[in-house]
N, C-alpha and C positions, 0 to 999 in steps of 0.2 A: 571650516565644512571637513567632515570627516575623509578621507580618501578612499575611495572605491577598488575594491580587491575583485579579483575576477577568480570565480571558482568552479568546477565541474564535477556534478554528481550523477551517478547511475543508480538506476533501479531494473531489478528482475525480479517482479512481482508473484505472488502464490498462484497467480492464471497463469505463468509460465510461458507466455506469448511471444516474449521479446523483450529486447533490453531497453530502457528509455534514458534518455540523456539529457539533462538543463545545463546550459553556460548560462554561469548568473553572474552579476554584480552587485557585491553586498557592499554597504556604507550605513555606519550605524543600524537603526534598525529597520533599513529599508533594503528589499534584495528583489532585483528585480531579474527576472529570466530574458537573457539576451540572444539565445539562441535555443533550439528545444529539436529531438528526433528521437524515432522510435525505430528501431531496427528489429523487425520480426523476425520468431525463429522459425524452421520447417515444422511440420507437423510431426517428425520422426524425433527431432530434438525434444519438443514439448512434450510430448508423450516417456522420454528417456526423462527426465527432469520430473514429471511428475511420477514416474515409478522409482524414481532415487530411494523412497524410504525404503524399498525392499530390497537394494541391493546389495551385493557383498561387497567387501571392503575394498579389493583391489577395482570394481566398476567405480564404486564410488569416488573415490581415488582418482582415476581415469576422468572422472566427469567433471570433479574438482578444477583438474588442470584444462581440459578441454573448453571449457566455459570460461577460464581465467584467460587462454590463447582467444579466443574468439572474442572477448569483450575486449581486449587490447586493439585487436583489430578493427572492431567498431568504433572505438575512440579513436583511431586512427582515421575512419573513413569521414564520421561525423567533424574532426576539425577542419579536414581537409576540405570539407563541403562548404563551410561556414568561415574559410578562411582564419582558423585562431591558432596562434603560434603557440607549440606547447610551452615556452618562454611565459606568456604570458598569461597562465595558469599557478595560482599559490598553491592549491592544493587541489586534488581530487579526491571523492569522499565515493567509497561504494559498497552500497549494502548486504550485498551476495544474493545468492539465492537460496531460500528458505528449503530447506530440507526437513525439519522436523520442530515444530516446537509446542512444549508440553510445560506450561509455566508450575509452579506449585513449589512448597518445602523443598522437595527431591527433584524440582524441576532441570531442563537442561534444554539446548537448542543448538542447531547447527545450521549454518548458512556456510553456504561453497560457492566457488568460484576465485580460483587463486591469484590474488591481488598484485601478487610479485610481477605477474605477466603486464600490468597496465603501469605501475612504477618502470620496469626496465623501459617498455617502448616510449615513455613520455620523457621520462628525467625528472619524473614531480613526486612528489609525496603524497602518495595514497592513506586515507584511515577506513579501514574496514573493519568487519564485525564488531557492531556496535553494539548488541543486545546480551551478550556475557555478562559485562560490568555492570549491567541493572540488576541483573539476576544473581548475581554473588553479593549485592546491596540488597536482598531480598525481593526486588522486584519481579514483575512478570514478564520486564525485557520488550513488552509492546504494550501500547501503541508507543511508537516513538515521535512519530507526527506532532501530536501536541505539542511538543516545545517550538516548533516553527509559528504553532497557531498564535500560541502565546507573545513569542517574538513578534509576530506581525500584527496582533490584533487586540494586544493584552492592553493596549490605551483606550481602544474606543469602545462604543456601546457593544452592550452582551449580545455574540453572538453563537451559534451553533456550526463547526466545520466537519461535513462528514466526508469520508471518504467511502469510496465504494470500489474498491480493487476485488481479488479473490474473496478477503472476506472484506467486511463493514467495519469502520472504527469513527466514531465521534468525538469531538472534542468541544468543550465549553470555555470562551474566553472573553476579558473585556475588562472594563474599567469596575473596581469593585469584584472582581468574581476572579475567586481561585482556581486558575487551571486546573482542568482535569480534563479524562478524556478514556476512554475502554472501545472494547470491540462489542461492536452492537448484535454479530450473527453474521448468516450467509452474506458473502457479496454477490461477484458475477459467476465463482467458481461454480457454486450447485447449476446456475442456468447454463452454462459453457460446459459442465459433463453432460448434461441431460441433451444438448444438442448433438455433442460426439456421440451419443449412445444411440440416438434415434438416426442419426443419419449416417450410421457406420463407417463414422471417423470422417466423412468429407466434409463435414462443417465443424467452426469450432467453435463459433457462439452466435447467438442469435441476432443478427444485423440490423439494426434500428429497431429491435424488440417487434421485428415484424409477425414471428410466430405467436409472440404475447397476446399481441393487438388482435391477432386471428381468434382467439380461443377464449374461454371462458373460467374465469378464476373458482376456486371451490372457495371460497372465503370460511366456511365452516372447518376446513383442513388445516387455513391457514392461521384462525384464533387458537386453533384446539393444540399447532404446533407451538405457538408462543407460551403455553403453558410447561416447556420444557425447563428441566431444571436452571441450563445457562441463563436463561432470559427474567429467571428470577433473582439471580444471585446480584448483590450490589458491588460496583467496580471497587478495587479494580479489579480487572478481569480480562481476558485474552484466550484467542482461540488460535487453533492451528487448521489447515485448510482441511484435513482430513477429516473433521468431525462433521464437515458437509460436504458429503464425498457418493462416491456410486454406492457403499454402502448403507446412505443414509436414503438414498433414491430407491434404492431395492426395499427398504423396510418400511417405509412411506408412501411410497407412490407407485408400487409395482403395478397395479391395475391400466395405469397410465404410460407404463413406458413400454408403448406400441407405436406406428408410425399413423394410427387411425386417431389419438388421442393427444396426440404431439402437441398441437395448437392447446391444447387446454392444460397440460401439464405444464407447458413455458408460461400460461397464463398462470398460475396458480403460482410456480416458482417466483415469477416475477412480483407477484401482490405479496408473496412471504417475504422477499429481502425488504421490500417500501415498508409493511407492518412492522417489521421489526425494529427499522430504525425509528419510524413514529413513535413507538414504544418506547424505547431509550430518550426519545426526546420527550415525552410525556412525562416518563417519570424523573428525569435527574435535571433536566433543563434549569436552570437560576431564573430567578424570578427577574421578567422583563426581557427576556430570547424571545425574540419576534422574529428572527433572520436564519434560515438552513441556507449555508455555501457547500456545493457539494463539488468535489474532485474525484479524480479517479475514470476509468473506463465507464462506471455507472452512470457518468453525467452524459456520455454519448450516446446513453440508451434512451429514448425518446418516452418510450412506455413504462420504464420506469421510473423517470422522472416526474411524467402525469400521475403515476399512482401516488409515489412519493408525495406532492402537491396535494392530491385528494385525501390521503390519510391525516394530514396535516391540518388539513382548511378548517375543523373545528376548531383549533388553537390558534384559527389566525397567524400562520406562521406563512410568509414567503420563501419559498425555497427557488432558488437558482444555483448557475451553474457558476465555476470560479471564471469561466471564459468570460463572464461579463464585466470581471474585476479586471481583465485583462492577462491572464494567464491560464495557460491552455490546460483544462484538467490531468492527463496525463505528463505533465511538466510538475505540478506539485511535489511529488514524493522524492523524484531524482533532485530537485533544488533543496528541497529539506536534508537530504544527506550531503549534498555541496555546503551545506550552511554548518551541519554538525561538525563536519572534517576540519573547516575552518576553525572553529571556537577549540575543537580536540587540539588541532597543531599549537592553538594558543594556549593553550592549558586551562581554558575557560569551560566552566557547567553545558554541560550540552543535552539534557532530559529534563522533564518534567515529573517529578518523583512523585506528586500527587497523582499523574494520570498512571504510571507502572505499580505503586506500592513499594517502592526501594526507601530506605532507611534515610538517605538523606540524600544531596546533589552531587554529582559523581561526574567525573568527563568521560565520555566513552569512546571506544573505539581504541583498536592497534594501529602505530603508526608504522607505516613504512615509508623511512628515508628516501630523499631522492637518490638512486644510484649514484656511485663515484662513476666518474669516467673521463678520464683528462679529454679526451677526444670531444667532450660537449663543449 
């Protein structure tokens, strides 16, 4: 029987609403989340993170170190709360905070959140900055989650796995399926941006999809938006959250950006997100794929899950949250980066070239060795 190693993963997504941590046990092809927690950011910090793409170099450098220090403190709080000794952690994986992601021939990507502070706090090796190595090999640098999907589901019946974070991404895996995945379109960030605008910054998101449920979706608008070039492109393809942001709302939904029409706007945006996922499934799912497992913050939005089920009903697809399989929807991404870190530390391939378009298998991530300190 393979020995179980304990690993820790950190994820701060494009919604920039907090840091999620997952402490996992890994053994063979089994990955089990043993403890999970999310530490929310203040509204002012979230606003600064979202605005980071327009910061000056000194401001961005300062935010990079500030996030590193904050995350080290959150790791400390998390481990104390769950009685996890640092010495029991084999490695820590930190995805970082994406400031900009622009794939392509001359593409570039930037994730911040200085991981040296996490290594210094814990005395454990930390793996960070996973995306650049994939892009250097000709890939999009995203999505990276399909590797975990292949790792966990590659031997079973064909299944689709949809993560709905700031943007949406889907992966297809299973026996006889060459695992692949891609970004599907907007996730939560477009809806979140609308709620912040409409509430004057008092609210950060549509809790339980209440606004969306109270409004009437403009399905004509939804289907018109699905004619955008991104949705016609074949995979591999990936997005930056800036592609579905305030500018997108102003361009396509300006008449609805007032309190009187707020519910209709959220209903339409919610349907747009669900319809974009359904379109990706319809166009690219391998034959025999009859289930969609949803993770990320979107899985906690009942209105979005209902819309997704409705759009996929004609194809006989069962939609369910990964919570039904024993994993909290917000735990999947940090668990994935814990796994990627463990494999990187051991020099093993930890991405899916068929999902990113990279020339071949690579070992992603930059390794910070455990700090040397005689006192430890």
